[in-house]
N, C-alpha and C positions, 0 to 999 in steps of 0.2 A: 310664427317663427320661434318665439320663445317656448311654445308648446313642444316643438320638435326637439329643441335642445334639452328641455327638462325631461322628455321621454327618453332620449338617448343617454342622458346622465344617470337616470334611474335604473336602467337595465343592468343586470349583473351577468358576469360570465358564467356559463354552465360548468366551468371547471373550478370555480371557487376563488376567483380573484387573480391577482398578479402572479402568484407562485403556485397556482393550482395544478399546472401540468408538470411541475418540476419532479415530483415522485415518479410519474409515468416515464419521463425522459430518463431518469436514473435507472429505472427497472430495465428499459430497453438497452441502455448502455451496458448494464451488468450482464444481460443475456448475450449481447454481441461480444463482450470481452471473453466470457467463459466458453462460448461455442466457436468463436472464430480466431480471435487474437491470440489467446493463450495456447491452443494447440499448434498454431503456426509457429509461435516462438519456440516451442519444444522441438518441433521438426527441424527448424533452422539450427538449433543448438546441437541436436544429434548429428546432423549432416556436417556441421563444422568440426565436431569432435572426430567423426569418421575421416574427414579430409585431412585433419592434422596427423592421423595415424597411417597415411598412405606410405607404402614402402615399395621398393623394387620387387617386381614379380607379381604384384596385384593386378588382376584383370578388372578393367573399368570400362564404363560407357560414358562418352562425352555428351554434352548437350546437343551436338549435331548428329548423334547416333553412331559415332565411330567407336568400335570396340577394339581394345588393345591391351597390352601389358605395360605397366609402368617400368620405364627404364631408368629414370632419374628424377629425383625430387629436389628442387632447388628453390626454396622460399615459396613464392606464390606460383611458380611455373613448374609444370610437370612435363617430362618428356615421355611420350607414349609411343611404343613400338606397335605399329598396326600391321606390318608384314616384315618379312626378312629384310633387314637393312633399310627399312622405311620407318623413320621416326618423325613425329610431329611434336611441337611444343604447344602445350595447352595450359591456359590459366587454371589453377586449382579450383576456382569457383565454377568453372564450366564442366567439371566432372560431376555427373549426376549421381553416380553410385557404382557399386560393384556389379560385375557381370556374372550372372549365373545362367549358363546355357540351358540346361534342363534340370529341373528339381530332382533330387535323389528319389523321392517317392514315385515319380513318373518312370524313372529308369528301372527301379526295382520291380515294379508290378505293372508293366504295360498292358497285360492281358485284361486286367480288371477295368480298364478305361474304355469308354465308348469310343467309336471311331472318330467322332467329332472332337473329343477331348485330347487325342494323341497329338503330340507335336509332329511336325512334318518329318523330322529326322527318324522317328520311331515307326512311322507307317510303313507297311509292307508295299512294295511296288505291285501294281496291277498285273495280274497274270493274263497272258494272251491265249 
């Protein structure tokens, strides 16, 4: 019995003792921070700055996919007009970003795009 205890006490960790894995954990945390946490914080900061600059007439997309024009901004609540005389109140945090229907490059040169790359609005109807 004493032989087992002596053998167990004599073996050492392959990582060099009590703090042997600490540098490895710190390296993993640094990689995680620079590849995931920091870019996400930058994206959140940019989105908040954009949301603070919302004004009447901006076309936006909500988190539910509703597209409309900003009719009124009052603190954290934005009134979005989604059709004529149809207005909904939306929290500013639920507005995902600006709405851009078709990029200008696509509208300017639709002939240079392959058929699969053209938006549905630019495709020619099938001839009978």
